[in-house]
MIDREN-673178 format. One record per atom (N, C-alpha, C): atom name; x, y, z. Coordinates in Angstrom, 2 decimals. Example, Ala and Ser with C-alpha at 12.3 -4.5 7.8 and 13.67 -1.06 7.14 Angstrom:
% MIDREN-673178
<site><at>N</at><px>13.19</px><py>-5.69</py><pz>7.80</pz></site>
<site><at>CA</at><px>12.30</px><py>-4.50</py><pz>7.80</pz></site>
<site><at>C</at><px>13.20</px><py>-3.30</py><pz>7.80</pz></site>
<site><at>N</at><px>12.85</px><py>-2.25</py><pz>7.08</pz></site>
<site><at>CA</at><px>13.67</px><py>-1.06</py><pz>7.14</pz></site>
<site><at>C</at><px>12.90</px><py>0.03</py><pz>7.87</pz></site>
END
This chain:
% MIDREN-673178
<site><at>N</at><px>92.36</px><py>98.06</py><pz>86.02</pz></site>
<site><at>CA</at><px>93.69</px><py>97.62</py><pz>85.67</pz></site>
<site><at>C</at><px>94.24</px><py>96.75</py><pz>86.80</pz></site>
<site><at>N</at><px>94.88</px><py>95.68</py><pz>86.43</pz></site>
<site><at>CA</at><px>95.45</px><py>94.75</py><pz>87.39</pz></site>
<site><at>C</at><px>96.98</px><py>94.81</py><pz>87.32</pz></site>
<site><at>N</at><px>97.62</px><py>94.65</py><pz>88.49</pz></site>
<site><at>CA</at><px>99.07</px><py>94.63</py><pz>88.58</pz></site>
<site><at>C</at><px>99.54</px><py>93.31</py><pz>89.15</pz></site>
<site><at>N</at><px>100.67</px><py>92.82</py><pz>88.68</pz></site>
<site><at>CA</at><px>101.27</px><py>91.61</py><pz>89.24</pz></site>
<site><at>C</at><px>102.12</px><py>92.01</py><pz>90.43</pz></site>
<site><at>N</at><px>101.76</px><py>91.48</py><pz>91.60</pz></site>
<site><at>CA</at><px>102.47</px><py>91.77</py><pz>92.85</pz></site>
<site><at>C</at><px>102.73</px><py>90.48</py><pz>93.59</pz></site>
<site><at>N</at><px>103.54</px><py>90.55</py><pz>94.63</pz></site>
<site><at>CA</at><px>103.88</px><py>89.37</py><pz>95.43</pz></site>
<site><at>C</at><px>103.16</px><py>89.47</py><pz>96.77</pz></site>
<site><at>N</at><px>102.43</px><py>88.41</py><pz>97.16</pz></site>
<site><at>CA</at><px>101.72</px><py>88.43</py><pz>98.44</pz></site>
<site><at>C</at><px>102.62</px><py>87.97</py><pz>99.58</pz></site>
<site><at>N</at><px>102.08</px><py>87.91</py><pz>100.79</pz></site>
<site><at>CA</at><px>102.88</px><py>87.57</py><pz>101.98</pz></site>
<site><at>C</at><px>103.42</px><py>86.15</py><pz>101.96</pz></site>
<site><at>N</at><px>102.86</px><py>85.28</py><pz>101.12</pz></site>
<site><at>CA</at><px>103.35</px><py>83.90</py><pz>100.98</pz></site>
<site><at>C</at><px>104.43</px><py>83.78</py><pz>99.91</pz></site>
<site><at>N</at><px>104.71</px><py>84.89</py><pz>99.21</pz></site>
<site><at>CA</at><px>105.70</px><py>84.86</py><pz>98.14</pz></site>
<site><at>C</at><px>105.12</px><py>84.48</py><pz>96.79</pz></site>
<site><at>N</at><px>103.80</px><py>84.37</py><pz>96.72</pz></site>
<site><at>CA</at><px>103.14</px><py>84.01</py><pz>95.47</pz></site>
<site><at>C</at><px>102.83</px><py>85.26</py><pz>94.65</pz></site>
<site><at>N</at><px>103.00</px><py>85.16</py><pz>93.35</pz></site>
<site><at>CA</at><px>102.65</px><py>86.26</py><pz>92.45</pz></site>
<site><at>C</at><px>101.15</px><py>86.22</py><pz>92.22</pz></site>
<site><at>N</at><px>100.51</px><py>87.38</py><pz>92.35</pz></site>
<site><at>CA</at><px>99.07</px><py>87.44</py><pz>92.14</pz></site>
<site><at>C</at><px>98.71</px><py>88.78</py><pz>91.49</pz></site>
<site><at>N</at><px>97.51</px><py>88.83</py><pz>90.94</pz></site>
<site><at>CA</at><px>97.02</px><py>90.06</py><pz>90.32</pz></site>
<site><at>C</at><px>96.22</px><py>90.84</py><pz>91.35</pz></site>
<site><at>N</at><px>96.49</px><py>92.15</py><pz>91.43</pz></site>
<site><at>CA</at><px>95.80</px><py>93.03</py><pz>92.37</pz></site>
<site><at>C</at><px>95.24</px><py>94.21</py><pz>91.58</pz></site>
<site><at>N</at><px>93.98</px><py>94.53</py><pz>91.82</pz></site>
<site><at>CA</at><px>93.33</px><py>95.65</py><pz>91.14</pz></site>
<site><at>C</at><px>93.81</px><py>96.98</py><pz>91.72</pz></site>
<site><at>N</at><px>94.04</px><py>97.94</py><pz>90.85</pz></site>
<site><at>CA</at><px>94.44</px><py>99.28</py><pz>91.30</pz></site>
<site><at>C</at><px>93.37</px><py>99.88</py><pz>92.21</pz></site>
<site><at>N</at><px>92.11</px><py>99.60</py><pz>91.95</pz></site>
<site><at>CA</at><px>91.02</px><py>100.14</py><pz>92.76</pz></site>
<site><at>C</at><px>91.07</px><py>99.65</py><pz>94.20</pz></site>
<site><at>N</at><px>91.70</px><py>98.51</py><pz>94.44</pz></site>
<site><at>CA</at><px>91.80</px><py>97.97</py><pz>95.80</pz></site>
<site><at>C</at><px>92.95</px><py>98.57</py><pz>96.59</pz></site>
<site><at>N</at><px>93.84</px><py>99.30</py><pz>95.93</pz></site>
<site><at>CA</at><px>95.00</px><py>99.87</py><pz>96.62</pz></site>
<site><at>C</at><px>94.61</px><py>101.09</py><pz>97.43</pz></site>
<site><at>N</at><px>95.04</px><py>101.10</py><pz>98.69</pz></site>
<site><at>CA</at><px>94.79</px><py>102.23</py><pz>99.56</pz></site>
<site><at>C</at><px>95.99</px><py>103.18</py><pz>99.52</pz></site>
<site><at>N</at><px>97.19</px><py>102.63</py><pz>99.74</pz></site>
<site><at>CA</at><px>98.40</px><py>103.43</py><pz>99.64</pz></site>
<site><at>C</at><px>99.60</px><py>102.54</py><pz>99.43</pz></site>
<site><at>N</at><px>100.72</px><py>103.16</py><pz>99.02</pz></site>
<site><at>CA</at><px>101.99</px><py>102.48</py><pz>98.82</pz></site>
<site><at>C</at><px>103.00</px><py>103.20</py><pz>99.71</pz></site>
<site><at>N</at><px>103.90</px><py>102.43</py><pz>100.34</pz></site>
<site><at>CA</at><px>104.86</px><py>103.07</py><pz>101.22</pz></site>
<site><at>C</at><px>106.15</px><py>102.26</py><pz>101.28</pz></site>
<site><at>N</at><px>107.28</px><py>102.99</py><pz>101.31</pz></site>
<site><at>CA</at><px>108.57</px><py>102.34</py><pz>101.47</pz></site>
<site><at>C</at><px>108.65</px><py>101.79</py><pz>102.88</pz></site>
<site><at>N</at><px>109.17</px><py>100.57</py><pz>103.00</pz></site>
<site><at>CA</at><px>109.28</px><py>99.94</py><pz>104.30</pz></site>
<site><at>C</at><px>110.66</px><py>99.32</py><pz>104.46</pz></site>
<site><at>N</at><px>111.65</px><py>100.17</py><pz>104.65</pz></site>
<site><at>CA</at><px>113.02</px><py>99.71</py><pz>104.87</pz></site>
<site><at>C</at><px>113.49</px><py>98.69</py><pz>103.87</pz></site>
<site><at>N</at><px>113.96</px><py>97.58</py><pz>104.34</pz></site>
<site><at>CA</at><px>114.50</px><py>96.52</py><pz>103.48</pz></site>
<site><at>C</at><px>113.45</px><py>95.84</py><pz>102.62</pz></site>
<site><at>N</at><px>112.20</px><py>95.94</py><pz>103.04</pz></site>
<site><at>CA</at><px>111.12</px><py>95.31</py><pz>102.29</pz></site>
<site><at>C</at><px>110.87</px><py>96.02</py><pz>100.96</pz></site>
<site><at>N</at><px>111.31</px><py>97.26</py><pz>100.84</pz></site>
<site><at>CA</at><px>111.07</px><py>98.03</py><pz>99.63</pz></site>
<site><at>C</at><px>109.66</px><py>98.60</py><pz>99.62</pz></site>
<site><at>N</at><px>109.16</px><py>98.88</py><pz>98.45</pz></site>
<site><at>CA</at><px>107.83</px><py>99.47</py><pz>98.30</pz></site>
<site><at>C</at><px>106.77</px><py>98.42</py><pz>98.56</pz></site>
<site><at>N</at><px>105.86</px><py>98.74</py><pz>99.48</pz></site>
<site><at>CA</at><px>104.77</px><py>97.83</py><pz>99.79</pz></site>
<site><at>C</at><px>103.44</px><py>98.46</py><pz>99.39</pz></site>
<site><at>N</at><px>102.54</px><py>97.63</py><pz>98.88</pz></site>
<site><at>CA</at><px>101.22</px><py>98.05</py><pz>98.43</pz></site>
<site><at>C</at><px>100.20</px><py>97.61</py><pz>99.48</pz></site>
<site><at>N</at><px>99.55</px><py>98.57</py><pz>100.11</pz></site>
<site><at>CA</at><px>98.57</px><py>98.27</py><pz>101.15</pz></site>
<site><at>C</at><px>97.18</px><py>98.32</py><pz>100.51</pz></site>
<site><at>N</at><px>96.45</px><py>97.21</py><pz>100.62</pz></site>
<site><at>CA</at><px>95.10</px><py>97.12</py><pz>100.05</pz></site>
<site><at>C</at><px>94.12</px><py>96.77</py><pz>101.16</pz></site>
<site><at>N</at><px>92.86</px><py>96.72</py><pz>100.80</pz></site>
<site><at>CA</at><px>91.83</px><py>96.30</py><pz>101.76</pz></site>
<site><at>C</at><px>92.00</px><py>94.83</py><pz>102.13</pz></site>
<site><at>N</at><px>92.71</px><py>94.07</py><pz>101.30</pz></site>
<site><at>CA</at><px>92.84</px><py>92.63</py><pz>101.51</pz></site>
<site><at>C</at><px>94.20</px><py>92.17</py><pz>102.00</pz></site>
<site><at>N</at><px>95.16</px><py>93.07</py><pz>102.13</pz></site>
<site><at>CA</at><px>96.47</px><py>92.65</py><pz>102.59</pz></site>
<site><at>C</at><px>97.58</px><py>93.56</py><pz>102.09</pz></site>
<site><at>N</at><px>98.80</px><py>93.12</py><pz>102.31</pz></site>
<site><at>CA</at><px>99.99</px><py>93.87</py><pz>101.92</pz></site>
<site><at>C</at><px>100.75</px><py>93.08</py><pz>100.87</pz></site>
<site><at>N</at><px>101.18</px><py>93.77</py><pz>99.81</pz></site>
<site><at>CA</at><px>101.87</px><py>93.14</py><pz>98.70</pz></site>
<site><at>C</at><px>103.17</px><py>93.87</py><pz>98.42</pz></site>
<site><at>N</at><px>104.08</px><py>93.19</py><pz>97.74</pz></site>
<site><at>CA</at><px>105.36</px><py>93.77</py><pz>97.33</pz></site>
<site><at>C</at><px>105.41</px><py>93.85</py><pz>95.81</pz></site>
<site><at>N</at><px>106.21</px><py>94.80</py><pz>95.33</pz></site>
<site><at>CA</at><px>106.38</px><py>94.98</py><pz>93.89</pz></site>
<site><at>C</at><px>107.36</px><py>93.96</py><pz>93.33</pz></site>
<site><at>N</at><px>107.16</px><py>93.62</py><pz>92.08</pz></site>
<site><at>CA</at><px>108.09</px><py>92.73</py><pz>91.37</pz></site>
<site><at>C</at><px>109.21</px><py>93.53</py><pz>90.71</pz></site>
<site><at>N</at><px>108.97</px><py>94.81</py><pz>90.50</pz></site>
<site><at>CA</at><px>109.91</px><py>95.65</py><pz>89.77</pz></site>
<site><at>C</at><px>110.44</px><py>96.79</py><pz>90.64</pz></site>
<site><at>N</at><px>111.34</px><py>97.58</py><pz>90.08</pz></site>
<site><at>CA</at><px>111.90</px><py>98.73</py><pz>90.78</pz></site>
<site><at>C</at><px>110.80</px><py>99.72</py><pz>91.14</pz></site>
<site><at>N</at><px>111.04</px><py>100.50</py><pz>92.19</pz></site>
<site><at>CA</at><px>110.00</px><py>101.38</py><pz>92.72</pz></site>
<site><at>C</at><px>110.03</px><py>102.81</py><pz>92.20</pz></site>
<site><at>N</at><px>111.09</px><py>103.23</py><pz>91.55</pz></site>
<site><at>CA</at><px>111.25</px><py>104.64</py><pz>91.24</pz></site>
<site><at>C</at><px>110.19</px><py>105.21</py><pz>90.30</pz></site>
<site><at>N</at><px>109.56</px><py>104.39</py><pz>89.49</pz></site>
<site><at>CA</at><px>108.59</px><py>104.90</py><pz>88.52</pz></site>
<site><at>C</at><px>107.13</px><py>104.70</py><pz>88.92</pz></site>
<site><at>N</at><px>106.88</px><py>104.13</py><pz>90.09</pz></site>
<site><at>CA</at><px>105.49</px><py>103.86</py><pz>90.49</pz></site>
<site><at>C</at><px>104.65</px><py>105.13</py><pz>90.61</pz></site>
<site><at>N</at><px>105.18</px><py>106.19</py><pz>91.19</pz></site>
<site><at>CA</at><px>104.42</px><py>107.43</py><pz>91.36</pz></site>
<site><at>C</at><px>103.99</px><py>107.99</py><pz>90.01</pz></site>
<site><at>N</at><px>104.90</px><py>107.98</py><pz>89.06</pz></site>
<site><at>CA</at><px>104.59</px><py>108.47</py><pz>87.71</pz></site>
<site><at>C</at><px>103.56</px><py>107.57</py><pz>87.04</pz></site>
<site><at>N</at><px>103.74</px><py>106.27</py><pz>87.15</pz></site>
<site><at>CA</at><px>102.83</px><py>105.31</py><pz>86.53</pz></site>
<site><at>C</at><px>101.41</px><py>105.45</py><pz>87.08</pz></site>
<site><at>N</at><px>101.29</px><py>105.66</py><pz>88.39</pz></site>
<site><at>CA</at><px>99.96</px><py>105.71</py><pz>89.03</pz></site>
<site><at>C</at><px>99.33</px><py>107.09</py><pz>89.07</pz></site>
<site><at>N</at><px>100.07</px><py>108.12</py><pz>88.72</pz></site>
<site><at>CA</at><px>99.58</px><py>109.49</py><pz>88.83</pz></site>
<site><at>C</at><px>98.27</px><py>109.71</py><pz>88.07</pz></site>
<site><at>N</at><px>98.16</px><py>109.23</py><pz>86.85</pz></site>
<site><at>CA</at><px>96.93</px><py>109.45</py><pz>86.08</pz></site>
<site><at>C</at><px>95.84</px><py>108.44</py><pz>86.43</pz></site>
<site><at>N</at><px>96.07</px><py>107.65</py><pz>87.45</pz></site>
<site><at>CA</at><px>95.08</px><py>106.68</py><pz>87.92</pz></site>
<site><at>C</at><px>94.52</px><py>107.06</py><pz>89.29</pz></site>
<site><at>N</at><px>94.74</px><py>108.32</py><pz>89.68</pz></site>
<site><at>CA</at><px>94.16</px><py>108.82</py><pz>90.92</pz></site>
<site><at>C</at><px>95.04</px><py>108.72</py><pz>92.15</pz></site>
<site><at>N</at><px>96.34</px><py>108.49</py><pz>91.97</pz></site>
<site><at>CA</at><px>97.27</px><py>108.39</py><pz>93.08</pz></site>
<site><at>C</at><px>98.13</px><py>109.65</py><pz>93.15</pz></site>
<site><at>N</at><px>98.62</px><py>109.95</py><pz>94.35</pz></site>
<site><at>CA</at><px>99.46</px><py>111.12</py><pz>94.55</pz></site>
<site><at>C</at><px>100.61</px><py>110.75</py><pz>95.47</pz></site>
<site><at>N</at><px>101.82</px><py>111.18</py><pz>95.12</pz></site>
<site><at>CA</at><px>102.97</px><py>110.95</py><pz>95.98</pz></site>
<site><at>C</at><px>102.96</px><py>112.02</py><pz>97.06</pz></site>
<site><at>N</at><px>102.78</px><py>111.59</py><pz>98.32</pz></site>
<site><at>CA</at><px>102.68</px><py>112.51</py><pz>99.45</pz></site>
<site><at>C</at><px>104.04</px><py>112.96</py><pz>99.97</pz></site>
<site><at>N</at><px>105.01</px><py>112.08</py><pz>99.93</pz></site>
<site><at>CA</at><px>106.38</px><py>112.39</py><pz>100.33</pz></site>
<site><at>C</at><px>107.30</px><py>111.41</py><pz>99.61</pz></site>
<site><at>N</at><px>108.57</px><py>111.39</py><pz>99.96</pz></site>
<site><at>CA</at><px>109.52</px><py>110.53</py><pz>99.24</pz></site>
<site><at>C</at><px>109.16</px><py>109.05</py><pz>99.28</pz></site>
<site><at>N</at><px>108.51</px><py>108.61</py><pz>100.33</pz></site>
<site><at>CA</at><px>108.26</px><py>107.18</py><pz>100.48</pz></site>
<site><at>C</at><px>106.81</px><py>106.77</py><pz>100.49</pz></site>
<site><at>N</at><px>105.87</px><py>107.69</py><pz>100.21</pz></site>
<site><at>CA</at><px>104.45</px><py>107.34</py><pz>100.34</pz></site>
<site><at>C</at><px>103.65</px><py>107.83</py><pz>99.14</pz></site>
<site><at>N</at><px>102.85</px><py>106.92</py><pz>98.59</pz></site>
<site><at>CA</at><px>101.94</px><py>107.23</py><pz>97.49</pz></site>
<site><at>C</at><px>100.55</px><py>106.80</py><pz>97.95</pz></site>
<site><at>N</at><px>99.53</px><py>107.65</py><pz>97.75</pz></site>
<site><at>CA</at><px>98.19</px><py>107.34</py><pz>98.24</pz></site>
<site><at>C</at><px>97.17</px><py>107.36</py><pz>97.10</pz></site>
<site><at>N</at><px>96.17</px><py>106.50</py><pz>97.23</pz></site>
<site><at>CA</at><px>95.01</px><py>106.52</py><pz>96.34</pz></site>
<site><at>C</at><px>94.11</px><py>107.63</py><pz>96.86</pz></site>
<site><at>N</at><px>94.01</px><py>108.73</py><pz>96.15</pz></site>
<site><at>CA</at><px>93.27</px><py>109.90</py><pz>96.62</pz></site>
<site><at>C</at><px>91.80</px><py>109.55</py><pz>96.90</pz></site>
<site><at>N</at><px>91.24</px><py>108.61</py><pz>96.17</pz></site>
<site><at>CA</at><px>89.85</px><py>108.21</py><pz>96.38</pz></site>
<site><at>C</at><px>89.64</px><py>107.56</py><pz>97.76</pz></site>
<site><at>N</at><px>90.71</px><py>107.04</py><pz>98.34</pz></site>
<site><at>CA</at><px>90.61</px><py>106.35</py><pz>99.63</pz></site>
<site><at>C</at><px>90.89</px><py>107.28</py><pz>100.82</pz></site>
<site><at>N</at><px>91.28</px><py>108.52</py><pz>100.57</pz></site>
<site><at>CA</at><px>91.58</px><py>109.46</py><pz>101.66</pz></site>
<site><at>C</at><px>90.28</px><py>109.88</py><pz>102.32</pz></site>
<site><at>N</at><px>90.20</px><py>109.68</py><pz>103.63</pz></site>
<site><at>CA</at><px>88.99</px><py>110.05</py><pz>104.39</pz></site>
<site><at>C</at><px>89.05</px><py>111.48</py><pz>104.89</pz></site>
<site><at>N</at><px>90.25</px><py>111.97</py><pz>105.22</pz></site>
<site><at>CA</at><px>90.38</px><py>113.32</py><pz>105.78</pz></site>
<site><at>C</at><px>91.80</px><py>113.82</py><pz>105.59</pz></site>
<site><at>N</at><px>91.93</px><py>115.15</py><pz>105.64</pz></site>
<site><at>CA</at><px>93.23</px><py>115.80</py><pz>105.59</pz></site>
<site><at>C</at><px>93.32</px><py>116.79</py><pz>106.73</pz></site>
<site><at>N</at><px>94.37</px><py>116.72</py><pz>107.52</pz></site>
<site><at>CA</at><px>94.60</px><py>117.65</py><pz>108.62</pz></site>
<site><at>C</at><px>95.78</px><py>118.53</py><pz>108.24</pz></site>
<site><at>N</at><px>95.49</px><py>119.79</py><pz>107.89</pz></site>
<site><at>CA</at><px>96.56</px><py>120.69</py><pz>107.44</pz></site>
<site><at>C</at><px>97.49</px><py>121.11</py><pz>108.57</pz></site>
<site><at>N</at><px>97.01</px><py>121.13</py><pz>109.80</pz></site>
<site><at>CA</at><px>97.87</px><py>121.49</py><pz>110.92</pz></site>
<site><at>C</at><px>98.93</px><py>120.41</py><pz>111.18</pz></site>
<site><at>N</at><px>98.50</px><py>119.16</py><pz>111.15</pz></site>
<site><at>CA</at><px>99.42</px><py>118.05</py><pz>111.37</pz></site>
<site><at>C</at><px>100.11</px><py>117.61</py><pz>110.08</pz></site>
<site><at>N</at><px>99.60</px><py>118.07</py><pz>108.94</pz></site>
<site><at>CA</at><px>100.09</px><py>117.69</py><pz>107.61</pz></site>
<site><at>C</at><px>100.05</px><py>116.17</py><pz>107.41</pz></site>
<site><at>N</at><px>98.86</px><py>115.61</py><pz>107.65</pz></site>
<site><at>CA</at><px>98.64</px><py>114.18</py><pz>107.44</pz></site>
<site><at>C</at><px>97.30</px><py>113.96</py><pz>106.77</pz></site>
<site><at>N</at><px>97.19</px><py>112.85</py><pz>106.02</pz></site>
<site><at>CA</at><px>95.90</px><py>112.39</py><pz>105.53</pz></site>
<site><at>C</at><px>95.55</px><py>111.14</py><pz>106.30</pz></site>
<site><at>N</at><px>94.27</px><py>110.91</py><pz>106.46</pz></site>
<site><at>CA</at><px>93.76</px><py>109.71</py><pz>107.12</pz></site>
<site><at>C</at><px>93.18</px><py>108.79</py><pz>106.05</pz></site>
<site><at>N</at><px>93.61</px><py>107.54</py><pz>106.06</pz></site>
<site><at>CA</at><px>93.04</px><py>106.55</py><pz>105.16</pz></site>
<site><at>C</at><px>92.58</px><py>105.35</py><pz>105.98</pz></site>
<site><at>N</at><px>91.33</px><py>104.94</py><pz>105.78</pz></site>
<site><at>CA</at><px>90.84</px><py>103.77</py><pz>106.50</pz></site>
<site><at>C</at><px>91.38</px><py>102.49</py><pz>105.86</pz></site>
<site><at>N</at><px>91.79</px><py>101.56</py><pz>106.69</pz></site>
<site><at>CA</at><px>92.23</px><py>100.25</py><pz>106.22</pz></site>
<site><at>C</at><px>91.49</px><py>99.18</py><pz>107.01</pz></site>
<site><at>N</at><px>91.67</px><py>97.94</py><pz>106.63</pz></site>
<site><at>CA</at><px>91.01</px><py>96.85</py><pz>107.35</pz></site>
<site><at>C</at><px>91.50</px><py>96.73</py><pz>108.78</pz></site>
<site><at>N</at><px>92.65</px><py>97.31</py><pz>109.08</pz></site>
<site><at>CA</at><px>93.21</px><py>97.26</py><pz>110.43</pz></site>
<site><at>C</at><px>93.03</px><py>98.57</py><pz>111.19</pz></site>
<site><at>N</at><px>92.22</px><py>99.48</py><pz>110.65</pz></site>
<site><at>CA</at><px>91.98</px><py>100.77</py><pz>111.29</pz></site>
<site><at>C</at><px>92.54</px><py>101.90</py><pz>110.45</pz></site>
<site><at>N</at><px>92.33</px><py>103.12</py><pz>110.94</pz></site>
<site><at>CA</at><px>92.81</px><py>104.30</py><pz>110.22</pz></site>
<site><at>C</at><px>94.32</px><py>104.41</py><pz>110.28</pz></site>
<site><at>N</at><px>94.90</px><py>104.87</py><pz>109.16</pz></site>
<site><at>CA</at><px>96.34</px><py>105.10</py><pz>109.08</pz></site>
<site><at>C</at><px>96.54</px><py>106.58</py><pz>108.76</pz></site>
<site><at>N</at><px>97.47</px><py>107.22</py><pz>109.47</pz></site>
<site><at>CA</at><px>97.84</px><py>108.60</py><pz>109.19</pz></site>
<site><at>C</at><px>99.10</px><py>108.60</py><pz>108.34</pz></site>
<site><at>N</at><px>99.03</px><py>109.27</py><pz>107.18</pz></site>
<site><at>CA</at><px>100.16</px><py>109.32</py><pz>106.27</pz></site>
<site><at>C</at><px>100.67</px><py>110.75</py><pz>106.17</pz></site>
<site><at>N</at><px>101.97</px><py>110.97</py><pz>106.29</pz></site>
<site><at>CA</at><px>102.53</px><py>112.32</py><pz>106.23</pz></site>
<site><at>C</at><px>102.44</px><py>112.92</py><pz>104.83</pz></site>
<site><at>N</at><px>102.23</px><py>114.25</py><pz>104.79</pz></site>
<site><at>CA</at><px>102.15</px><py>114.98</py><pz>103.54</pz></site>
<site><at>C</at><px>103.28</px><py>116.01</py><pz>103.51</pz></site>
<site><at>N</at><px>104.13</px><py>115.93</py><pz>102.50</pz></site>
<site><at>CA</at><px>105.23</px><py>116.88</py><pz>102.36</pz></site>
<site><at>C</at><px>104.67</px><py>118.28</py><pz>102.14</pz></site>
<site><at>N</at><px>105.40</px><py>119.26</py><pz>102.59</pz></site>
<site><at>CA</at><px>104.94</px><py>120.65</py><pz>102.49</pz></site>
<site><at>C</at><px>104.62</px><py>121.04</py><pz>101.06</pz></site>
<site><at>N</at><px>105.43</px><py>120.61</py><pz>100.12</pz></site>
<site><at>CA</at><px>105.21</px><py>121.00</py><pz>98.72</pz></site>
<site><at>C</at><px>103.98</px><py>120.34</py><pz>98.08</pz></site>
<site><at>N</at><px>103.39</px><py>119.37</py><pz>98.75</pz></site>
<site><at>CA</at><px>102.24</px><py>118.65</py><pz>98.21</pz></site>
<site><at>C</at><px>100.92</px><py>119.12</py><pz>98.85</pz></site>
<site><at>N</at><px>101.00</px><py>119.94</py><pz>99.88</pz></site>
<site><at>CA</at><px>99.80</px><py>120.33</py><pz>100.62</pz></site>
<site><at>C</at><px>98.73</px><py>120.98</py><pz>99.74</pz></site>
<site><at>N</at><px>99.12</px><py>121.93</py><pz>98.90</pz></site>
<site><at>CA</at><px>98.12</px><py>122.58</py><pz>98.03</pz></site>
<site><at>C</at><px>97.48</px><py>121.58</py><pz>97.08</pz></site>
<site><at>N</at><px>98.29</px><py>120.69</py><pz>96.56</pz></site>
<site><at>CA</at><px>97.79</px><py>119.70</py><pz>95.60</pz></site>
<site><at>C</at><px>96.79</px><py>118.75</py><pz>96.25</pz></site>
<site><at>N</at><px>97.07</px><py>118.27</py><pz>97.46</pz></site>
<site><at>CA</at><px>96.13</px><py>117.35</py><pz>98.12</pz></site>
<site><at>C</at><px>94.84</px><py>118.07</py><pz>98.45</pz></site>
<site><at>N</at><px>94.91</px><py>119.32</py><pz>98.88</pz></site>
<site><at>CA</at><px>93.70</px><py>120.10</py><pz>99.17</pz></site>
<site><at>C</at><px>92.85</px><py>120.24</py><pz>97.90</pz></site>
<site><at>N</at><px>93.50</px><py>120.58</py><pz>96.79</pz></site>
<site><at>CA</at><px>92.81</px><py>120.76</py><pz>95.52</pz></site>
<site><at>C</at><px>92.14</px><py>119.47</py><pz>95.07</pz></site>
<site><at>N</at><px>92.86</px><py>118.36</py><pz>95.16</pz></site>
<site><at>CA</at><px>92.30</px><py>117.07</py><pz>94.74</pz></site>
<site><at>C</at><px>91.12</px><py>116.65</py><pz>95.62</pz></site>
<site><at>N</at><px>91.22</px><py>116.89</py><pz>96.92</pz></site>
<site><at>CA</at><px>90.12</px><py>116.52</py><pz>97.81</pz></site>
<site><at>C</at><px>88.90</px><py>117.40</py><pz>97.60</pz></site>
<site><at>N</at><px>89.10</px><py>118.70</py><pz>97.31</pz></site>
<site><at>CA</at><px>87.97</px><py>119.56</py><pz>97.02</pz></site>
<site><at>C</at><px>87.29</px><py>119.17</py><pz>95.72</pz></site>
<site><at>N</at><px>88.08</px><py>118.79</py><pz>94.71</pz></site>
<site><at>CA</at><px>87.52</px><py>118.37</py><pz>93.42</pz></site>
<site><at>C</at><px>86.72</px><py>117.09</py><pz>93.53</pz></site>
<site><at>N</at><px>87.05</px><py>116.29</py><pz>94.52</pz></site>
<site><at>CA</at><px>86.38</px><py>115.00</py><pz>94.73</pz></site>
<site><at>C</at><px>84.98</px><py>115.18</py><pz>95.30</pz></site>
<site><at>N</at><px>84.76</px><py>116.30</py><pz>95.99</pz></site>
<site><at>CA</at><px>83.46</px><py>116.52</py><pz>96.67</pz></site>
<site><at>C</at><px>82.36</px><py>116.86</py><pz>95.72</pz></site>
END
């Protein structure tokens, strides 16, 4: 599935869901989509993205972060973070307390 997003030049382009690593709120920039190839912005409101992507393998980790579970390399329950590799290195994403059991279950099912 492809989504219409805005790239860093302001051009609208199609981005594959499989290329998405995670989505995160970034202050005034709004919801940003982090992929292996760059960072993109949404064309539409952000409130429904977690619901829309849920059945496509994504999980909302906290109020401002949604991750592609297939891209998660590790989960640290003590620090309550997941590690996702990106083209710029590993990123640690916070996991809300209420989501900890769910991320553990999804990662075990993936193995």
